[in-house]
C-alpha positions as CSV (number, residue, x, y, z in Angstrom):
1,M,159.7,66.9,198.7
2,P,157.7,69.5,197.4
3,K,154.5,68.2,195.6
4,K,154.7,68.1,191.8
5,K,151.9,70.5,190.5
6,K,149.8,68.6,187.9
7,V,149.8,70.5,184.4
8,K,146.9,70.0,182.4
9,K,147.7,69.6,178.5
10,I,145.6,71.2,176.9
11,K,144.6,69.8,173.7
12,K,144.8,72.3,170.9
13,I,141.9,71.9,168.7
14,K,141.6,73.0,165.3
15,K,138.2,74.3,164.1
16,N,137.5,73.3,160.5
17,K,136.6,76.4,158.5
18,I,133.7,75.5,157.0
19,I,133.2,77.6,153.7
20,K,130.0,77.3,152.0
21,K,130.0,77.0,148.2
22,S,128.1,80.2,146.8
23,K,125.6,79.4,143.7
24,I,127.3,80.8,141.2
25,K,124.7,82.2,138.0
26,P,126.2,80.6,134.6
27,L,126.4,83.5,132.4
28,A,123.3,83.9,130.3
29,K,125.4,84.4,127.0
30,P,129.2,83.5,126.6
31,L,131.6,86.5,126.5
32,D,132.9,86.8,123.0
33,K,136.9,86.8,123.3
34,K,136.7,89.8,120.8
35,S,134.9,91.6,123.0
36,I,137.1,91.3,125.8
37,S,140.8,91.0,124.3
38,G,140.0,93.2,121.4
39,G,141.8,96.3,120.8
40,P,140.4,99.5,119.2
41,D,142.1,98.1,116.0
42,E,139.7,95.8,115.8
43,K,137.0,95.9,113.0
44,P,133.2,94.3,114.0
45,E,132.1,91.8,111.8
46,I,129.2,93.3,109.8
47,K,126.8,90.9,108.5
48,K,125.4,91.8,105.1
49,I,121.4,91.2,105.0
50,K,120.3,90.0,101.9
51,K,117.1,91.4,100.2
52,Q,114.3,89.2,99.7
53,P,114.0,89.1,95.7
54,T,110.5,90.2,94.6
55,E,108.7,87.6,92.2
56,K,108.3,89.0,89.0
57,R,105.6,87.2,87.0
58,I,105.3,88.3,83.3
59,Y,102.1,88.9,82.1
60,N,101.5,89.8,78.2
61,L,99.0,92.4,76.7
62,K,95.3,91.1,76.4
63,D,95.8,88.9,79.7
64,F,93.0,88.3,82.2
65,V,94.2,89.2,85.8
66,V,92.5,89.0,89.2
67,Y,93.2,91.8,91.4
68,P,91.3,90.5,94.4
69,K,89.3,94.1,95.6
70,H,88.0,94.9,92.0
71,G,87.5,91.2,90.4
72,V,88.9,90.4,86.6
73,G,90.6,92.7,84.8
74,K,92.6,92.6,81.6
75,I,96.1,94.2,80.9
76,T,95.8,96.5,77.8
77,S,98.9,98.2,77.8
78,I,102.7,97.7,79.5
79,E,104.1,101.2,80.3
80,K,107.5,102.8,81.5
81,A,107.7,105.7,83.9
82,T,110.7,107.7,85.4
83,I,109.9,108.8,89.1
84,G,112.7,110.4,90.3
85,D,115.7,108.8,88.8
86,I,114.2,104.9,89.1
87,D,112.5,103.8,85.8
88,I,109.1,101.5,86.8
89,Q,107.4,99.4,84.7
90,F,104.2,99.0,85.1
91,Y,100.7,97.1,84.1
92,K,97.2,99.3,83.0
93,I,94.6,97.0,83.9
94,L,91.1,97.4,82.5
95,V,88.4,96.2,84.9
96,E,85.4,96.4,82.5
97,K,82.9,95.6,85.1
98,E,83.6,98.7,87.4
99,K,85.0,100.8,84.5
100,L,88.0,101.4,86.3
101,T,91.9,101.4,85.1
102,L,94.6,99.9,87.7
103,T,98.2,100.8,87.6
104,V,100.3,98.4,89.3
105,P,103.9,98.2,89.2
106,I,105.8,95.0,87.9
107,N,107.5,94.6,91.2
108,Q,104.3,95.4,93.4
109,Q,101.9,92.2,92.0
110,S,102.0,90.3,94.7
111,K,98.1,90.7,94.9
112,L,97.3,89.8,90.9
113,R,97.0,86.2,90.1
114,P,96.6,84.8,86.9
115,I,92.7,83.7,85.9
116,S,91.8,80.2,87.4
117,S,92.2,77.1,85.0
118,I,89.1,74.9,83.6
119,N,89.7,72.5,86.6
120,Q,89.1,75.3,88.9
121,I,86.3,76.6,87.2
122,N,84.9,72.6,87.4
123,K,85.5,72.7,91.2
124,C,83.8,76.0,91.6
125,I,80.6,74.5,89.6
126,S,80.7,71.6,92.3
127,I,80.8,73.7,95.3
128,L,77.8,75.8,93.7
129,K,75.7,72.1,93.4
130,T,76.7,71.9,97.7
131,K,73.7,72.8,100.6
132,P,74.4,76.1,101.9
133,K,76.2,76.3,105.1
134,I,73.4,78.0,107.5
135,K,75.4,79.8,110.9
136,R,73.6,81.3,113.5
137,T,76.0,84.0,114.4
138,M,74.8,87.5,113.7
139,W,74.4,88.6,110.6
140,S,76.7,91.8,110.8
141,R,79.5,89.2,111.9
142,R,78.7,87.0,108.7
143,A,78.0,89.8,106.5
144,Q,82.0,91.1,107.3
145,E,83.1,87.4,107.1
146,Y,81.4,87.1,103.2
147,D,83.4,90.8,102.4
148,Q,86.5,89.4,103.4
149,K,85.9,86.6,101.4
150,I,84.8,88.3,98.2
151,N,87.8,90.5,98.4
152,S,90.2,87.6,99.0
153,G,90.7,87.3,95.2
154,K,90.3,83.3,96.3
155,I,87.8,81.6,93.7
156,Y,86.6,79.0,95.8
157,E,85.9,81.1,98.7
158,L,84.0,83.4,95.9
159,A,82.0,80.4,95.3
160,E,81.6,79.4,98.8
161,V,79.9,82.9,99.3
162,V,77.5,82.7,96.2
163,K,76.2,79.1,97.4
164,D,75.4,80.6,101.1
165,L,73.9,83.5,100.0
166,N,71.8,82.0,97.1
167,K,68.1,81.8,98.1
168,N,66.9,79.9,95.0
169,T,64.7,83.3,94.5
170,D,63.9,86.3,92.7
171,I,61.9,87.3,95.4
172,I,63.1,90.9,96.9
173,A,61.7,90.1,100.4
174,D,63.1,86.7,100.9
175,Q,66.4,88.4,101.0
176,S,67.9,91.6,102.9
177,Y,69.2,94.4,101.1
178,S,72.2,93.8,102.3
179,E,72.3,90.0,101.8
180,R,71.3,91.0,98.2
181,Q,73.8,93.0,97.9
182,L,77.0,90.4,98.7
183,F,75.1,88.1,96.8
184,E,75.2,90.6,93.4
185,K,78.8,91.6,94.1
186,A,80.0,87.4,94.8
187,Y,77.8,86.4,92.1
188,E,78.7,89.0,89.2
189,R,82.9,88.4,90.1
190,L,82.7,84.5,89.8
191,K,80.7,85.1,86.5
192,S,83.2,87.7,85.0
193,E,85.9,84.8,85.7
194,F,84.0,82.1,84.7
195,E,83.5,84.5,81.1
196,A,87.6,84.6,80.7
197,V,87.9,81.2,81.4
198,L,85.4,79.3,79.3
199,K,85.1,82.1,76.5
200,I,81.8,81.8,76.2
201,A,78.9,84.4,76.0
202,P,77.8,85.8,79.3
203,E,74.3,84.5,78.9
204,E,75.3,81.3,78.5
205,V,77.6,81.7,81.7
206,Q,74.9,82.5,83.6
207,K,72.5,79.6,82.5
208,K,75.4,77.5,83.7
209,M,76.0,78.9,86.9
210,D,72.0,79.3,87.8
211,K,71.7,75.6,87.0
212,A,74.0,74.8,89.5
213,L,72.7,76.9,92.2
214,G,69.2,75.6,91.2
215,R,67.9,79.0,90.0
216,A,67.4,77.7,86.4
217,K,63.5,76.9,87.3
218,I,63.2,80.2,88.3
219,S,64.2,82.2,85.2
220,E,62.4,79.6,83.0
221,I,59.1,80.6,85.2
222,A,60.1,84.6,84.8
223,Q,60.6,84.2,80.8
């Protein structure tokens, strides 16, 4: 009998196919359905931007106001003018100290402010009585800071400049020219607001300020 050939059974091994999951980055912004499916007939939604209303404070004739770069002024008239097809209403403000008349449109009066209250004036006097802050920075930098405070229109900052630059003396040699100039500018600005609020003579205002600054003794000796 012929020998039977041994048939090797070959097992079929199924290779498992490993599929690596690719990292899918999410979209930064979700797609708008309208942008995908929207046809040419669909109109885009337009949002209306509301304009910020301009604050309008009503000042009357002969009212005192403060314009930061020029100080206290008095409203001498409220006038109207037509520029192009636009009607503009504006204030005429006389700054007596500088012999200057300003024209300020009513809808552009953000820089204007009313004069201070008596409580604010009293707080300014308290500031003038305190000791000056001595800074060791360069004078050019300090002068720039003082000038910014003077032109800020803020009465407390103005009082601080007067207090810091006050030397309790009238001797010119004790102050540089630029120091004296800034001091006088701040002093006159503050004095003019004191006059408008307290409604007393300029001489009385000066005495009140000089007493707070400790300059009263100097003026007495000079007299």
